[in-house]
C-alpha positions in Angstrom: 0.2 0.4 0.1 1.8 3.5 -0.7 1.1 6.7 1.0 2.9 8.9 -0.7 0.1 9.4 -3.1 -2.4 10.5 -0.1 -0.9 12.7 1.9 -1.9 12.1 6.0 -3.1 15.8 7.3 -3.5 16.3 11.1 -4.0 19.3 12.9 -2.6 20.0 16.3 -2.7 21.6 19.5 0.0 22.6 21.3 -0.7 23.0 25.3 1.8 24.1 28.0 4.9 26.5 27.8 5.1 26.7 24.2 5.1 30.8 23.4 8.0 32.5 23.8 10.4 29.5 23.4 11.5 29.3 19.7 8.3 26.7 19.2 6.8 28.3 15.7 10.6 28.8 14.3 11.8 25.0 15.7 8.5 23.4 14.3 9.5 25.0 10.9 13.1 23.7 11.2 12.0 20.2 11.8 8.8 20.3 9.4 11.9 20.9 6.5 14.2 18.5 7.5 10.9 15.8 7.8 9.3 17.3 4.1 6.5 17.7 6.3 4.2 21.1 4.5 1.5 23.0 6.8 1.6 25.9 8.9 1.8 26.9 12.6 0.7 30.3 14.6 -0.2 30.9 18.4 -3.3 31.6 19.7 -4.2 33.5 21.8 -5.2 31.5 25.1 -1.2 30.3 24.8 -1.6 27.3 22.9 0.4 26.9 19.9 -1.7 25.7 16.8 -0.4 23.5 13.4 -1.5 21.9 10.8 1.0 19.3 9.0 0.7 17.8 5.9 3.1 14.9 4.2 3.7 10.9 3.9 2.6 9.5 6.6 5.8 8.4 8.5 6.9 11.7 8.4 3.4 14.0 9.7 4.0 10.9 12.9 7.4 12.3 13.3 6.2 15.9 13.6 3.9 14.6 15.9 6.3 13.0 18.2 8.7 16.1 17.9 5.5 18.6 18.9 5.3 16.3 21.7 8.1 17.0 23.1 9.5 20.7 21.2 12.1 22.7 21.5 14.6 22.5 24.3 13.3 25.3 26.1 9.6 24.2 25.7 7.5 22.5 28.4 4.7 20.2 26.2 1.9 19.2 28.5 -0.1 17.8 26.0 -0.9 17.5 21.9 -4.2 17.3 20.9 -4.6 15.9 17.4 -6.8 15.7 14.6 -8.0 15.0 10.8 -7.1 18.1 9.3 -7.9 19.8 6.0 -5.9 21.1 2.8 -3.2 21.2 0.4 -0.2 22.8 1.1 3.2 23.6 -0.2 6.4 24.5 1.9 5.9 24.7 5.9 5.0 28.8 7.1 4.5 30.6 10.1 1.9 32.4 10.4 
């Protein structure tokens, strides 16, 4: 079964100390290394929201990364739900 023709898309909401710790920039760097497309942004409630899309293994890897984040982050939990859209590249919004 090939997953390359159908990219996996997930919506993430990351809770914890995730703003002001280089989370968005670090996630963009990780996504580019993994070949994951999508976007990431801060929300007013101090969470970080992201849409990630790509090969299933790469998307699962970025979700695992989000569960720990960059060195200064303290991730409490990551809400994962099906996502939608079509993305090229990974942007900070």
